[in-house]
C-alpha positions, 0 to 999 in steps of 0.5 A, spaced: 075 612 046 081 607 046 078 600 044 078 594 049 081 588 048 076 584 051 069 586 054 064 582 058 059 582 064 059 578 070 052 579 073 051 586 073 059 588 073 062 590 066 069 588 065 074 591 060 081 588 059 086 592 056 093 590 053 097 595 058 096 599 064 097 605 060 091 603 055 087 602 062 088 608 065 086 612 059 080 609 057 078 609 064 079 617 064 075 617 058 069 614 061 069 618 067 070 624 064 064 623 059 060 621 065 062 627 069 060 632 063 054 628 062 052 629 069 054 636 069 049 638 063 043 636 068 046 638 075 049 644 078 055 640 081 057 633 081 060 629 087 066 624 087 070 620 091 077 618 089 082 612 091 089 614 093 094 608 090 099 607 085 094 603 081 090 609 080 096 613 077 095 612 070 088 614 070 089 620 074 094 622 070 089 622 064 083 625 068 087 631 069 088 633 062 080 632 060 076 638 058 072 638 065 069 644 069 072 642 075 069 648 079 063 644 079 066 638 082 066 636 090 072 631 091 072 626 097 077 621 098 075 614 101 080 612 106 086 615 110 091 612 115 091 614 123 097 617 126 102 618 120 106 624 119 101 629 116 107 631 111 108 623 109 107 622 102 104 615 103 098 619 106 092 618 102 090 626 102 097 628 100 097 623 094 091 625 091 093 633 093 099 631 089 096 628 083 089 631 083 087 636 088 092 641 086 092 640 079 085 642 078 080 647 081 075 643 085 069 647 088 071 643 094 076 638 096 075 635 102 080 631 106 080 626 111 084 628 117 088 621 120 091 626 125 084 628 128 085 628 136 078 624 136 078 619 130 071 617 131 069 625 131 073 625 125 068 620 122 062 623 124 064 630 121 066 627 114 060 623 114 056 629 115 059 632 108 058 625 105 051 626 107 050 633 104 054 631 098 052 624 096 056 621 091 055 621 084 061 617 082 066 613 085 073 612 082 076 606 086 081 600 086 081 593 089 086 591 094 090 584 094 086 582 099 079 584 095 078 590 100 075 596 098 078 602 101 080 600 107 074 595 108 079 589 109 075 582 110 075 582 117 071 588 118 067 589 111 060 589 112 055 589 106 050 592 111 054 597 115 050 602 119 056 607 119 058 612 113 065 612 115 069 608 121 075 607 124 078 600 122 084 596 124 088 593 118 090 586 117 097 584 115 095 582 108 093 589 107 099 592 110 104 588 106 100 590 100 103 597 102 110 595 102 109 591 095 106 597 092 113 601 094 109 606 099 113 603 105 120 600 106 117 595 111 111 593 114 113 595 121 112 602 118 105 601 115 100 604 120 096 599 124 089 603 123 085 607 119 079 611 117 075 608 111 068 610 108 064 603 109 062 599 103 055 601 103 057 608 103 062 606 097 056 602 094 051 608 094 055 612 089 051 612 082 056 610 078 063 606 080 069 606 076 074 601 078 081 601 076 085 594 078 092 593 074 098 589 075 100 582 076 099 582 084 092 583 083 091 577 079 088 573 085 084 578 087 081 579 081 080 572 080 076 572 087 072 578 085 069 575 079 068 568 081 067 567 089 061 567 092 058 574 093 060 575 101 064 580 105 070 575 106 071 577 099 069 585 099 070 586 092 065 581 090 059 586 092 061 590 085 058 584 081 051 587 084 052 594 083 047 596 077 052 601 074 059 599 076 065 598 071 071 594 072 078 596 068 083 591 068 090 590 064 093 583 062 097 582 068 091 583 073 086 579 069 091 573 068 088 568 072 081 569 069 
């Protein structure tokens, strides 16, 4: 395994800081692959949730090269824009198809449909799958506003009764999509999305969170130092019993 340059705990959360994004992604992939293979020794199938964002690129690129029996893994993604053209590369399902779902042969890769005629019904459909295949592992990032999936601070609920829901995206979240180079301007970023809720993500037995880059430094500072509250959704990770946070020097710069 790639050695960490720094490791510490904040409450229950294990934090690892690496000298580069590449090292961060490679180490995260090593950890996740090891956990998958460990679980496959005792489980017929492993259920996983994946994030779609540039922050995950190095991790996903390394993960698909690992020796894993992908045919025993069911894959989900954690959010999707509403109303984006079905073929748009910014679509999160398309992002994961290009970088992961088409690279290996999953038992199932379940897509959220942001163009469903009835978004609430699509939430219920996907929720049913998540209940049938409860998550063993969740691989996620953290937004510039500390969101998890598309649970921006104004809609995040640590006790959300829903599994999947429709949300309106806040301006900081939409601006991040421009900052990431996914859209040319904020007017092109959809205003609404489907997202797995905070409790749904939290219920994953193991959580691995990859957050590189200087634009994420304020979010990481809040994640590790702010009060644990939905005002900063990512702070909930500090209470998860088996969560690991992977940072690079840039994202950890304000710690």
